[in-house]
DSSP file (Angstrom, degrees, kcal/mol; ACC not computed):
  #  RESIDUE AA STRUCTURE BP1 BP2  ACC     N-H-->O    O-->H-N    N-H-->O    O-->H-N    TCO  KAPPA ALPHA  PHI   PSI    X-CA   Y-CA   Z-CA
    1    1 A X              0   0    0      0, 0.0     2,-0.2     0, 0.0     3,-0.1   0.000 360.0 360.0 360.0 127.5  -23.7  118.8  -28.7
    2    2 A X        -     0   0    0      1,-0.1     2,-0.1     2,-0.0    77,-0.0  -0.461 360.0 -84.8 -88.6 159.5  -24.6  120.4  -25.4
    3    3 A X     >  -     0   0    0     -2,-0.2     4,-2.3     1,-0.1     5,-0.2  -0.397  28.2-134.6 -61.1 137.3  -27.1  123.3  -24.9
    4    4 A X  H  > S+     0   0    0      2,-0.2     4,-2.0     1,-0.2    22,-0.2   0.782 107.0  54.2 -65.2 -25.9  -25.7  126.7  -25.4
    5    5 A X  H  > S+     0   0    0      2,-0.2     4,-2.9     1,-0.2     5,-0.3   0.945 107.8  48.8 -66.7 -48.6  -27.5  127.8  -22.3
    6    6 A X  H  > S+     0   0    0      1,-0.2     4,-2.4     2,-0.2     5,-0.2   0.931 113.6  47.3 -61.4 -45.0  -25.9  125.0  -20.2
    7    7 A X  H  X S+     0   0    0     -4,-2.3     4,-2.2     1,-0.2    -1,-0.2   0.894 111.1  51.6 -58.7 -41.9  -22.5  125.9  -21.7
    8    8 A X  H  X S+     0   0    0     -4,-2.0     4,-1.6     2,-0.2    -2,-0.2   0.935 112.8  43.8 -59.0 -53.7  -23.0  129.6  -21.0
    9    9 A X  H  X S+     0   0    0     -4,-2.9     4,-2.7     1,-0.2    -2,-0.2   0.893 113.5  50.1 -66.2 -41.6  -24.0  129.1  -17.4
   10   10 A X  H  X S+     0   0    0     -4,-2.4     4,-2.8    -5,-0.3     5,-0.2   0.884 107.8  55.0 -67.1 -37.7  -21.2  126.6  -16.7
   11   11 A X  H  X S+     0   0    0     -4,-2.2     4,-1.8    -5,-0.2    -1,-0.2   0.871 110.3  45.5 -60.2 -38.6  -18.6  128.9  -18.2
   12   12 A X  H  X S+     0   0    0     -4,-1.6     4,-2.4     2,-0.2    -2,-0.2   0.944 112.6  50.3 -64.0 -51.4  -19.7  131.7  -15.8
   13   13 A X  H  X S+     0   0    0     -4,-2.7     4,-2.2     1,-0.2    -2,-0.2   0.937 112.5  46.4 -56.7 -49.6  -19.7  129.4  -12.9
   14   14 A X  H  X S+     0   0    0     -4,-2.8     4,-1.9     1,-0.2    -1,-0.2   0.852 108.6  57.5 -67.0 -32.3  -16.1  128.1  -13.7
   15   15 A X  H  <>S+     0   0    0     -4,-1.8     5,-2.5    -5,-0.2     4,-0.2   0.927 108.1  45.8 -60.4 -42.3  -14.9  131.6  -14.3
   16   16 A X  H ><5S+     0   0    0     -4,-2.4     3,-1.0     1,-0.2    -2,-0.2   0.889 111.0  52.7 -67.6 -35.7  -16.0  132.6  -10.8
   17   17 A X  H 3<5S+     0   0    0     -4,-2.2    -1,-0.2     1,-0.2    -2,-0.2   0.820 113.4  44.0 -64.2 -28.9  -14.4  129.4   -9.4
   18   18 A X  T 3<5S-     0   0    0     -4,-1.9    -1,-0.2    -5,-0.2    -2,-0.2   0.312 112.9-119.2 -97.1   7.5  -11.1  130.2  -11.1
   19   19 A X  T < 5 +     0   0    0     -3,-1.0    -3,-0.2    -4,-0.2     2,-0.2   0.835  53.3 166.3  50.8  45.9  -11.2  134.0  -10.1
   20   20 A X      < -     0   0    0     -5,-2.5    -1,-0.2    -6,-0.1     3,-0.1  -0.518  41.1-140.9 -83.2 152.0  -11.3  135.2  -13.7
   21   21 A X  S    S-     0   0    0      1,-0.2    41,-2.5    -2,-0.2     2,-0.3   0.787  82.5  -0.9 -76.3 -35.6  -12.2  138.8  -14.5
   22   22 A X  E     -A   61   0A   0     39,-0.3     2,-0.3    -7,-0.1    -1,-0.2  -0.978  61.2-150.1-153.7 160.3  -14.1  137.8  -17.6
   23   23 A X  E     -A   60   0A   0     37,-2.5    37,-3.0    -2,-0.3     2,-0.4  -0.986  15.5-131.0-137.1 150.5  -15.1  134.8  -19.7
   24   24 A X  E     +A   59   0A   0     -2,-0.3     2,-0.3    35,-0.2    35,-0.2  -0.781  31.4 177.4 -96.8 140.4  -15.9  134.2  -23.3
   25   25 A X  E     -A   58   0A   0     33,-2.4    33,-2.7    -2,-0.4     2,-0.1  -0.928  37.3 -83.2-138.0 165.1  -19.1  132.3  -24.4
   26   26 A X  E     -A   57   0A   0     -2,-0.3     2,-0.5    31,-0.2    31,-0.2  -0.399  48.8-120.9 -64.8 135.2  -21.0  131.3  -27.4
   27   27 A X        +     0   0    0     29,-0.9     2,-0.3    -2,-0.1    29,-0.1  -0.712  46.9 142.5 -83.9 128.4  -23.3  134.0  -28.9
   28   28 A X     >  -     0   0    0     -2,-0.5     4,-2.5     1,-0.1     5,-0.2  -0.968  59.3-114.4-152.8 161.3  -26.9  133.5  -29.1
   29   29 A X  H  > S+     0   0    0     -2,-0.3     4,-2.0     1,-0.2     5,-0.2   0.886 118.9  52.5 -59.6 -39.7  -30.0  135.6  -28.7
   30   30 A X  H  > S+     0   0    0      2,-0.2     4,-2.3     1,-0.2    -1,-0.2   0.909 109.4  46.9 -60.3 -48.1  -30.9  133.4  -25.7
   31   31 A X  H  > S+     0   0    0      1,-0.2     4,-2.2     2,-0.2    -2,-0.2   0.870 109.7  55.1 -66.5 -35.3  -27.5  133.8  -24.0
   32   32 A X  H  X S+     0   0    0     -4,-2.5     4,-2.5     2,-0.2    -1,-0.2   0.910 108.7  47.1 -61.5 -42.3  -27.7  137.6  -24.6
   33   33 A X  H  X S+     0   0    0     -4,-2.0     4,-2.0     1,-0.2    -2,-0.2   0.887 110.6  52.1 -70.9 -34.3  -31.0  137.8  -22.8
   34   34 A X  H  X S+     0   0    0     -4,-2.3     4,-2.5     2,-0.2    -1,-0.2   0.918 109.3  50.4 -59.8 -41.7  -29.7  135.6  -20.0
   35   35 A X  H  X S+     0   0    0     -4,-2.2     4,-2.6     1,-0.2     5,-0.2   0.909 108.1  53.6 -63.6 -43.3  -26.7  138.1  -19.6
   36   36 A X  H  X S+     0   0    0     -4,-2.5     4,-2.6     1,-0.2    -1,-0.2   0.911 110.8  45.0 -57.4 -43.4  -29.1  140.9  -19.6
   37   37 A X  H  X S+     0   0    0     -4,-2.0     4,-2.0     2,-0.2    -2,-0.2   0.922 112.6  51.0 -62.2 -46.6  -31.1  139.4  -16.7
   38   38 A X  H  <>S+     0   0    0     -4,-2.5     5,-3.1     2,-0.2     6,-0.8   0.864 111.8  47.1 -65.0 -37.2  -28.0  138.5  -14.8
   39   39 A X  H ><5S+     0   0    0     -4,-2.6     3,-1.6     3,-0.2    -1,-0.2   0.963 110.6  52.7 -67.2 -49.7  -26.6  142.1  -15.1
   40   40 A X  H 3<5S+     0   0    0     -4,-2.6    -2,-0.2     1,-0.3    -1,-0.2   0.852 112.4  44.7 -54.5 -37.7  -29.9  143.6  -14.1
   41   41 A X  T 3<5S-     0   0    0     -4,-2.0    -1,-0.3    -5,-0.1    -2,-0.2   0.436 119.1-109.8 -86.8  -1.5  -30.0  141.4  -10.9
   42   42 A X  T < 5S+     0   0    0     -3,-1.6    -3,-0.2    -4,-0.5    -2,-0.1   0.750  83.6 118.7  85.7  26.3  -26.4  142.1  -10.1
   43   43 A X  S   <S+     0   0    0     -5,-3.1    20,-0.6    -6,-0.1     2,-0.3   0.657  78.7  31.2 -92.9 -19.2  -24.8  138.7  -10.8
   44   44 A X  E    S-B   62   0A   0     -6,-0.8    18,-0.2    18,-0.2    -2,-0.2  -0.937  71.1-134.1-131.6 155.0  -22.5  139.9  -13.5
   45   45 A X  E    S-     0   0A   0     16,-2.4     2,-0.3     1,-0.3    17,-0.2   0.849  73.4 -60.0 -77.8 -36.7  -20.7  143.3  -14.1
   46   46 A X  E     -B   61   0A   0     15,-1.3    15,-2.3     2,-0.0    -1,-0.3  -0.978  45.6-131.7 175.0-175.3  -21.6  143.5  -17.7
   47   47 A X  E     -B   60   0A   0     -2,-0.3     2,-0.3    13,-0.2    13,-0.2  -0.985  10.0-163.3-158.5 154.7  -21.3  141.9  -21.1
   48   48 A X  E     -B   59   0A   0     11,-1.8    11,-3.1    -2,-0.3     2,-0.6  -0.990  24.1-120.7-144.6 151.5  -20.4  142.7  -24.7
   49   49 A X  E     -B   58   0A   0     -2,-0.3     2,-0.6     9,-0.2     9,-0.2  -0.817  27.3-156.5 -91.3 122.9  -20.8  141.2  -28.1
   50   50 A X  E     -B   57   0A   0      7,-3.7     7,-2.1    -2,-0.6     2,-0.5  -0.905   3.1-152.4-106.7 120.5  -17.5  140.6  -29.7
   51   51 A X  E     +B   56   0A   0     -2,-0.6     2,-0.4     5,-0.2     5,-0.2  -0.805  16.8 175.4 -95.3 124.9  -17.5  140.4  -33.6
   52   52 A X  E >   -B   55   0A   0      3,-3.1     3,-1.6    -2,-0.5     2,-0.4  -0.808  64.3 -63.7-130.6  85.3  -14.8  138.3  -35.1
   53   53 A X  T 3  S-     0   0    0     -2,-0.4    -1,-0.0     1,-0.3     0, 0.0  -0.593 116.5 -19.8  72.8-125.6  -15.4  138.1  -38.9
   54   54 A X  T 3  S+     0   0    0     -2,-0.4     2,-0.5    -3,-0.1    -1,-0.3   0.267 125.9  84.2 -95.7   9.0  -18.6  136.3  -39.3
   55   55 A X  E <   - B   0  52A   0     -3,-1.6    -3,-3.1     2,-0.0     2,-0.3  -0.939  60.8-162.4-116.0 133.5  -18.5  134.7  -35.8
   56   56 A X  E     - B   0  51A   0     -2,-0.5   -29,-0.9    -5,-0.2     2,-0.3  -0.819   7.9-177.8-111.1 152.7  -19.8  136.5  -32.7
   57   57 A X  E     -AB  26  50A   0     -7,-2.1    -7,-3.7    -2,-0.3     2,-0.5  -0.980  25.1-118.6-145.2 159.2  -19.1  135.8  -29.1
   58   58 A X  E     -AB  25  49A   0    -33,-2.7   -33,-2.4    -2,-0.3     2,-0.7  -0.885  15.8-158.8-104.5 128.4  -20.1  137.1  -25.7
   59   59 A X  E     -AB  24  48A   0    -11,-3.1   -11,-1.8    -2,-0.5     2,-0.5  -0.908  14.7-164.3 -98.0 110.4  -17.5  138.6  -23.3
   60   60 A X  E     -AB  23  47A   0    -37,-3.0   -37,-2.5    -2,-0.7     2,-0.6  -0.896  10.2-148.7-108.9 125.5  -18.9  138.5  -19.8
   61   61 A X  E     -AB  22  46A   0    -15,-2.3   -16,-2.4    -2,-0.5   -15,-1.3  -0.790  20.3-138.3 -90.0 123.0  -17.3  140.6  -17.1
   62   62 A X  E     - B   0  44A   0    -41,-2.5     2,-0.4    -2,-0.6   -18,-0.2  -0.569  11.2-134.5 -88.0 145.1  -17.7  138.8  -13.7
   63   63 A X        -     0   0    0    -20,-0.6     7,-1.9    -2,-0.2     2,-0.4  -0.805  17.8-170.6-103.6 137.0  -18.6  140.8  -10.5
   64   64 A X  E     -C   69   0B   0     -2,-0.4     2,-0.5     5,-0.2     5,-0.2  -0.974   9.6-156.3-127.6 144.3  -16.9  140.4   -7.2
   65   65 A X  E >  S-C   68   0B   0      3,-2.8     3,-1.4    -2,-0.4    -2,-0.0  -0.965  83.2 -18.8-122.4 109.3  -18.0  141.9   -4.0
   66   66 A X  T 3  S-     0   0    0     -2,-0.5    -1,-0.1     1,-0.2     3,-0.1   0.906 127.8 -55.6  54.4  46.2  -15.2  142.3   -1.4
   67   67 A X  T 3  S+     0   0    0      1,-0.2     2,-0.4    -3,-0.0    -1,-0.2   0.512 117.1 116.4  62.2  12.2  -13.2  139.7   -3.4
   68   68 A X  E <  S-C   65   0B   0     -3,-1.4    -3,-2.8     1,-0.0    -1,-0.2  -0.908  73.5-107.1-103.2 134.1  -16.1  137.2   -3.1
   69   69 A X  E     -C   64   0B   0     -2,-0.4    -5,-0.2    -5,-0.2   -53,-0.0  -0.249  15.1-137.8 -57.4 142.2  -17.9  136.0   -6.3
   70   70 A X  S    S+     0   0    0     -7,-1.9     2,-0.7   -27,-0.2    -1,-0.1   0.779  94.5  63.6 -71.4 -25.3  -21.4  137.4   -6.8
   71   71 A X        +     0   0    0     -8,-0.3    -1,-0.1   -28,-0.2     3,-0.1  -0.888  58.8 174.4-103.4 117.5  -22.6  134.0   -7.9
   72   72 A X        -     0   0    0     -2,-0.7     2,-0.3     1,-0.3    -1,-0.2   0.781  66.3  -9.2 -90.0 -31.4  -22.3  131.4   -5.0
   73   73 A X        -     0   0    0      2,-0.0    56,-2.1     0, 0.0     2,-0.4  -0.992  52.7-154.1-163.6 159.0  -23.9  128.5   -6.9
   74   74 A X  E     -D  128   0C   0     -2,-0.3     2,-0.5    54,-0.2    54,-0.2  -0.998   4.3-163.9-143.3 142.8  -25.9  127.4   -9.9
   75   75 A X  E     -D  127   0C   0     52,-2.8    52,-2.4    -2,-0.4     2,-0.5  -0.967  13.6-146.8-126.6 109.9  -28.3  124.5  -10.4
   76   76 A X  E     +D  126   0C   0     -2,-0.5    50,-0.2    50,-0.2     3,-0.1  -0.698  23.7 171.0 -78.5 126.1  -29.1  123.5  -14.0
   77   77 A X        +     0   0    0     48,-1.9     2,-0.5    -2,-0.5    48,-0.2   0.878  57.2  47.3-103.0 -66.4  -32.7  122.3  -14.0
   78   78 A X        -     0   0    0     47,-1.1     2,-0.3    46,-0.7    -1,-0.2  -0.693  67.5-176.6 -88.3 129.0  -33.8  121.7  -17.6
   79   79 A X  B >   -H   82   0D   0      3,-2.3     3,-0.7    -2,-0.5   -77,-0.0  -0.772  41.2-106.4-120.5 164.7  -31.5  119.8  -19.9
   80   80 A X  T 3  S+     0   0    0     -2,-0.3     3,-0.2     1,-0.2    -1,-0.1   0.863 121.8  43.9 -62.5 -34.9  -31.7  119.0  -23.5
   81   81 A X  T 3  S+     0   0    0      1,-0.3     2,-0.3    -3,-0.0    -1,-0.2   0.674 127.1  29.5 -82.9 -16.0  -32.5  115.2  -22.7
   82   82 A X  B <  S-H   79   0D   0     -3,-0.7    -3,-2.3     2,-0.0    -1,-0.3  -0.788  72.5-161.9-149.6  96.6  -35.0  116.2  -20.0
   83   83 A X        -     0   0    0     -2,-0.3     2,-0.6    -3,-0.2    -5,-0.1  -0.567   9.9-150.7 -78.9 141.1  -37.0  119.4  -20.1
   84   84 A X        -     0   0    0     -2,-0.2    40,-2.2    40,-0.2     2,-0.4  -0.966  12.6-171.8-118.0 118.0  -38.6  120.5  -16.8
   85   85 A X  E     -E  123   0C   0     -2,-0.6     2,-0.4    38,-0.2    38,-0.2  -0.843   3.7-162.1-106.0 143.2  -41.7  122.6  -17.1
   86   86 A X  E     -E  122   0C   0     36,-3.1    36,-1.8    -2,-0.4     2,-0.1  -0.958  10.4-139.5-128.0 145.3  -43.3  124.3  -14.0
   87   87 A X        -     0   0    0     -2,-0.4     3,-0.4    34,-0.2     4,-0.3  -0.375  40.0 -98.4 -85.6 175.9  -46.9  125.7  -13.4
   88   88 A X  S >  S+     0   0    0      1,-0.2     3,-1.2     2,-0.2    32,-0.1   0.877 124.9  54.9 -59.0 -41.3  -47.3  128.9  -11.6
   89   89 A X  T 3  S+     0   0    0      1,-0.3    -1,-0.2     3,-0.0    27,-0.0   0.701 104.6  54.7 -74.6 -16.9  -48.1  127.0   -8.4
   90   90 A X  T 3  S+     0   0    0     -3,-0.4     2,-0.7     2,-0.1    -1,-0.3   0.463  80.2 104.0 -90.3  -1.4  -44.8  125.1   -8.6
   91   91 A X    <   +     0   0    0     -3,-1.2     2,-0.3    -4,-0.3    -3,-0.0  -0.731  50.4 175.7 -84.1 115.0  -42.6  128.2   -8.8
   92   92 A X        -     0   0    0     -2,-0.7     2,-0.1     1,-0.0    -2,-0.1  -0.817  35.7 -93.6-118.1 157.6  -41.0  128.6   -5.4
   93   93 A X    >   -     0   0    0     -2,-0.3     3,-0.6     1,-0.1     2,-0.5  -0.416  39.2-116.5 -69.9 148.8  -38.4  131.3   -4.3
   94   94 A X  G >>>S-     0   0    0      5,-0.4     5,-2.2     1,-0.3     3,-1.0  -0.773  90.6 -14.2 -86.7 124.6  -34.8  130.3   -4.6
   95   95 A X  G >45S-     0   0    0     -2,-0.5     3,-1.4     1,-0.3    -1,-0.3   0.908 130.8 -53.0  50.9  50.2  -33.1  130.2   -1.1
   96   96 A X  G <45S-     0   0    0     -3,-0.6    -1,-0.3     1,-0.3    -2,-0.1   0.816 111.7 -46.3  59.9  29.8  -36.0  132.2    0.4
   97   97 A X  G <45S+     0   0    0     -3,-1.0    -1,-0.3    -5,-0.0    -2,-0.2   0.432 116.9 107.9  94.1  -2.0  -35.7  134.9   -2.2
   98   98 A X  T <<5S+     0   0    0     -3,-1.4    -3,-0.2    -4,-0.6     2,-0.2   0.722  82.6  35.0 -81.8 -21.9  -32.0  135.4   -2.1
   99   99 A X  S   <S-     0   0    0     -5,-2.2    -5,-0.4    28,-0.0     2,-0.3  -0.448  78.3-135.9-111.5-167.0  -31.4  133.7   -5.4
  100  100 A X  E     -F  128   0C   0     28,-2.9    28,-3.1    -2,-0.2     2,-0.3  -0.979   1.8-139.9-150.3 161.4  -33.4  133.6   -8.6
  101  101 A X  E     -F  127   0C   0     -2,-0.3    11,-1.3    26,-0.2     2,-0.5  -0.925  15.8-136.8-120.2 148.9  -34.6  131.1  -11.3
  102  102 A X  E     -FG 126 111C   0     24,-2.4    23,-1.8    -2,-0.3    24,-1.0  -0.941  23.3-170.5-109.2 126.8  -34.7  131.8  -15.0
  103  103 A X  E     -FG 124 110C   0      7,-3.2     7,-2.6    -2,-0.5     2,-0.7  -0.969  19.5-141.0-122.5 131.8  -37.9  130.6  -16.8
  104  104 A X  E     +FG 123 109C   0     19,-2.8    19,-2.3    -2,-0.4     5,-0.2  -0.833  36.7 167.9 -89.8 112.0  -38.5  130.4  -20.4
  105  105 A X  E >   - G   0 108C   0      3,-2.4     3,-1.5    -2,-0.7    17,-0.1  -0.567  53.1 -95.8-117.9 177.6  -42.1  131.4  -21.0
  106  106 A X  T 3  S+     0   0    0     15,-0.4     3,-0.1     1,-0.3    16,-0.1   0.754 126.5  53.2 -67.4 -22.0  -44.4  132.4  -23.9
  107  107 A X  T 3  S-     0   0    0      1,-0.4    -1,-0.3     3,-0.0     2,-0.1   0.063 124.0 -98.4-100.9  25.8  -43.6  136.0  -23.1
  108  108 A X  E <   -G  105   0C   0     -3,-1.5    -3,-2.4     2,-0.1     2,-0.5  -0.441  66.8 -22.7  96.5-167.3  -39.8  135.4  -23.2
  109  109 A X  E     +G  104   0C   0     -5,-0.2     2,-0.3    -2,-0.1    -5,-0.2  -0.709  69.9 161.2 -82.6 125.9  -37.1  134.7  -20.5
  110  110 A X  E     -G  103   0C   0     -7,-2.6    -7,-3.2    -2,-0.5    -2,-0.1  -0.924  37.2-104.2-139.3 161.3  -38.1  136.0  -17.1
  111  111 A X  E  >  -G  102   0C   0     -2,-0.3     4,-2.0    -9,-0.2    -9,-0.2  -0.255  38.8-102.6 -76.2 169.6  -37.2  135.5  -13.5
  112  112 A X  H  > S+     0   0    0    -11,-1.3     4,-2.0     2,-0.2     5,-0.2   0.899 122.1  51.6 -62.7 -38.9  -39.2  133.5  -10.9
  113  113 A X  H  > S+     0   0    0      1,-0.2     4,-1.9     2,-0.2    -1,-0.2   0.921 109.9  47.8 -66.4 -40.4  -40.5  136.7   -9.4
  114  114 A X  H  > S+     0   0    0      2,-0.2     4,-2.6     1,-0.2    -1,-0.2   0.844 109.7  54.5 -64.0 -36.5  -41.7  138.1  -12.7
  115  115 A X  H  X>S+     0   0    0     -4,-2.0     5,-2.4     2,-0.2     4,-0.8   0.874 109.4  46.2 -65.9 -41.6  -43.3  134.8  -13.5
  116  116 A X  H  <5S+     0   0    0     -4,-2.0    -1,-0.2     3,-0.2    -2,-0.2   0.849 113.4  50.5 -64.4 -39.2  -45.3  134.8  -10.3
  117  117 A X  H  <5S+     0   0    0     -4,-1.9    -2,-0.2     1,-0.2    -1,-0.2   0.905 116.1  39.7 -67.1 -43.8  -46.2  138.4  -10.9
  118  118 A X  H  <5S-     0   0    0     -4,-2.6    -1,-0.2    -5,-0.1    -2,-0.2   0.578 108.3-126.7 -81.9  -9.6  -47.4  137.7  -14.5
  119  119 A X  T  <5 +     0   0    0     -4,-0.8     2,-0.3     1,-0.2    -3,-0.2   0.902  61.8 132.0  66.2  45.7  -49.0  134.5  -13.4
  120  120 A X      < -     0   0    0     -5,-2.4    -1,-0.2    -6,-0.1     2,-0.2  -0.936  40.3-155.7-129.9 153.2  -47.3  132.3  -16.0
  121  121 A X        +     0   0    0     -2,-0.3   -15,-0.4    -5,-0.0     2,-0.3  -0.506  25.9 138.8-109.7 178.0  -45.4  129.0  -16.0
  122  122 A X  E     -E   86   0C   0    -36,-1.8   -36,-3.1    -2,-0.2     2,-0.6  -0.981  55.3 -27.4 169.4-163.0  -42.8  127.7  -18.4
  123  123 A X  E     -EF  85 104C   0    -19,-2.3   -19,-2.8    -2,-0.3     2,-1.0  -0.684  52.8-140.0 -86.0 121.1  -39.5  125.8  -18.8
  124  124 A X  E     + F   0 103C   0    -40,-2.2   -46,-0.7    -2,-0.6   -21,-0.2  -0.714  24.4 179.3 -83.7 101.3  -37.3  126.2  -15.7
  125  125 A X  E     -     0   0C   0    -23,-1.8   -48,-1.9    -2,-1.0   -47,-1.1   0.950  52.2 -37.3 -73.2 -56.1  -33.8  126.6  -17.2
  126  126 A X  E     -DF  76 102C   0    -24,-1.0   -24,-2.4   -50,-0.2     2,-0.4  -0.986  46.3-122.3-165.6 163.9  -31.6  127.1  -14.1
  127  127 A X  E     -DF  75 101C   0    -52,-2.4   -52,-2.8    -2,-0.3     2,-0.3  -0.953  22.5-172.0-118.0 138.2  -31.3  128.6  -10.6
  128  128 A X  E      DF  74 100C   0    -28,-3.1   -28,-2.9    -2,-0.4   -54,-0.2  -0.971 360.0 360.0-131.6 142.8  -28.6  130.9   -9.5
  129  129 A X              0   0    0    -56,-2.1   -55,-0.1    -2,-0.3    -1,-0.1   0.275 360.0 360.0-153.3 360.0  -27.8  132.3   -6.0
């Protein structure tokens, strides 16, 4: 079984590569929080929770700017077999500040900029640009 976060991010990346308008993903609280951050930072158009009986899923609407995908690339850092933790001093800007990293901290999921502002480290999940 792969990580739901890994599956979620790869589905979004593959949706952009296939020029899809939206993708369906596994619902979890963690995936919902990631979708909120991606929407707030302008990487996706939006998302909604689709209830199908006792099973929920996330429908993510992808964002295109002048027919170009909003997400140019994704790098999965922390994986189920190898977790990658970073200290505050190890958190570097992604592509000189043009991208962002998602970090799981004791205060929840936050971006790399928020982690530097709050002066906390954590598990570096992935980078997106």
